[in-house]
Each structure stands twice: as structure tokens, then as C-alpha cells.
C-alpha positions in Angstrom: 117.5 -35.6 155.0 114.0 -37.1 155.6 113.5 -38.1 151.8 117.0 -39.9 151.7 116.2 -41.6 154.8 113.0 -42.9 153.7 114.7 -43.8 150.1 117.4 -45.8 152.0 115.0 -47.7 154.1 112.7 -48.6 151.2 115.9 -49.9 149.3 116.9 -52.1 152.1 113.4 -53.5 152.4 113.1 -54.1 148.6 116.6 -55.8 148.8 115.5 -58.1 151.7 112.2 -58.7 149.8 114.1 -59.6 146.5 116.7 -62.0 148.4 113.7 -63.6 150.3 112.0 -64.2 146.9 114.9 -65.5 145.1 115.9 -67.8 147.9 112.6 -69.0 148.5 112.9 -68.6 152.2 110.7 -67.2 154.9 113.8 -66.5 157.1 113.3 -62.6 156.3 109.6 -62.7 157.4 107.7 -60.6 156.9 109.9 -59.6 154.0 110.3 -63.2 152.8 108.7 -65.5 150.4 105.1 -65.9 150.4 105.0 -68.7 148.1 102.9 -70.8 150.7 100.2 -68.4 149.7 101.0 -67.9 146.0 100.9 -71.2 144.4 97.5 -72.9 143.5 96.8 -76.6 144.5 96.2 -79.3 142.0 92.6 -80.4 142.7 93.9 -84.1 141.8 97.1 -83.8 143.6 98.5 -84.6 147.1 98.5 -82.6 150.5 101.3 -83.4 152.9 100.8 -82.5 156.6 103.7 -82.5 159.0 103.5 -82.9 162.7 105.4 -84.2 165.8 104.6 -87.1 168.1 106.0 -87.9 171.3 106.2 -90.8 173.7 105.7 -89.9 177.1 107.0 -91.2 180.4 103.9 -92.8 181.2 103.8 -94.8 177.9 101.4 -92.9 176.0 102.1 -91.4 172.4 100.6 -87.7 172.2 100.7 -85.2 169.4 103.1 -82.4 170.6 101.0 -79.0 170.4 103.1 -76.8 168.1 101.8 -73.4 169.3 102.8 -70.9 171.8 101.0 -72.6 174.9 102.2 -76.1 174.0 106.2 -75.9 173.2 106.3 -72.0 172.5 106.9 -72.8 168.8 104.4 -73.0 165.9 103.9 -75.4 163.3 105.0 -73.0 160.5 108.4 -72.5 162.3 109.0 -76.2 162.6 108.1 -76.6 158.8 110.4 -73.7 157.7 113.2 -75.4 159.6 112.4 -79.1 158.4 115.6 -79.6 156.3 117.8 -78.7 159.3 115.6 -81.0 161.7 116.0 -83.9 159.2 119.7 -83.3 158.8 120.3 -82.8 162.7 117.3 -84.6 164.7 118.9 -83.3 167.9 117.5 -80.2 167.0 114.1 -81.7 168.6 115.6 -81.7 171.9 114.7 -78.1 172.4 111.0 -79.0 172.0 111.2 -81.6 174.7 113.1 -78.9 176.8 110.5 -76.3 176.2 107.5 -78.8 177.0 109.1 -79.8 180.2 109.7 -76.0 181.2 106.3 -74.9 180.2 104.5 -77.9 181.6 106.6 -79.2 184.5 103.6 -81.2 186.0 102.5 -82.9 182.7 103.9 -86.2 181.4 107.5 -85.5 180.0 108.4 -86.5 176.7 110.9 -89.5 176.2 111.1 -89.5 172.4 110.0 -87.3 169.5 108.7 -88.2 166.1 108.7 -86.2 163.1 105.7 -87.5 160.9 104.3 -86.6 157.7 100.5 -87.5 156.6 100.1 -87.7 152.6 96.3 -87.2 151.3 95.4 -88.0 147.8 92.9 -85.6 146.4 90.4 -86.2 143.4 88.5 -83.0 142.5 89.6 -81.5 145.7 88.2 -84.1 148.1 90.4 -86.5 150.0 90.2 -89.8 148.8 90.9 -92.7 151.3 93.0 -92.7 154.2 96.4 -90.6 154.6 99.7 -92.6 154.0 101.8 -91.8 157.2 105.5 -91.9 157.4 108.0 -91.2 160.0 110.7 -88.7 158.7 113.0 -88.8 161.7 112.9 -89.3 165.4 115.0 -88.3 168.5 115.4 -90.0 172.0 115.0 -87.3 174.5 117.9 -86.5 176.7 117.5 -86.0 180.4 
């Protein structure tokens, strides 16, 4: 009985791993795609860095801390859901709500902006300033 249970568990894990690789998704982590670690970077290519900015009630623009202490969600989690966020920016409301709940005394967010900086590399060294683009934005609902 123990051998069959182990073989079954192994078969399920391998199936999930295979599906994760074929779909190129991290949704099945830790049995999902690990492509972010498996592909070499072009030393003369570009690097893209995604982040979120927020306007606050006091008029400042701040970078949203994408970690467990900031909004309870890590940057990798946001990046893995980027297609969904771009299709439906209202998903950003959850970040504003989390900030408000985790930091009730801090300046609250009034708008969120998904940003991407693109850096050009030459021999692996950044050349010039980053090009910044706004991918989407969301007016926070209160």
C-alpha cells in the first residue's frame, strides 16, 4: 500500500510540474515554471523592472512597498498577475485596501500606477537612464 501511495503522489507531482512547464506559469509554485531562473540574459539586451507608484491623500507620489510588511503581496506575485492587472486595473484596488488596513495611520492611496522602467545594457552594464512607461492606472475607491 505504501509503495502505491508514493508512486501516485510522484505521478501527481510530475503531472503538475509538466503542466506548469508547458503553460509557462508559476501558478503551480513550487511545481510551476522556473523559467525566470533558467534563461540567460543578453549582455547587450534590455532589462525591464515593473513597480507600482501611488498618489497619496497628502499629494505625494510614493513607491508602493510590494512586500509582506507593505501591502502583504510581493513583487513577484504582482508580476505573475500582470496580464490580469492590465486587463482589469480594478484589481489594484486590493493593494490600496491592504495598505489602508495594514497602515491605518499612514497617508492613504488615491491612485495607483503600474510602471515599467526599461534599461539598455552594453556588455552587461547599464547605458544611460531608464525609459519609464505607465502601463495602467487605477483611481482608488473609498
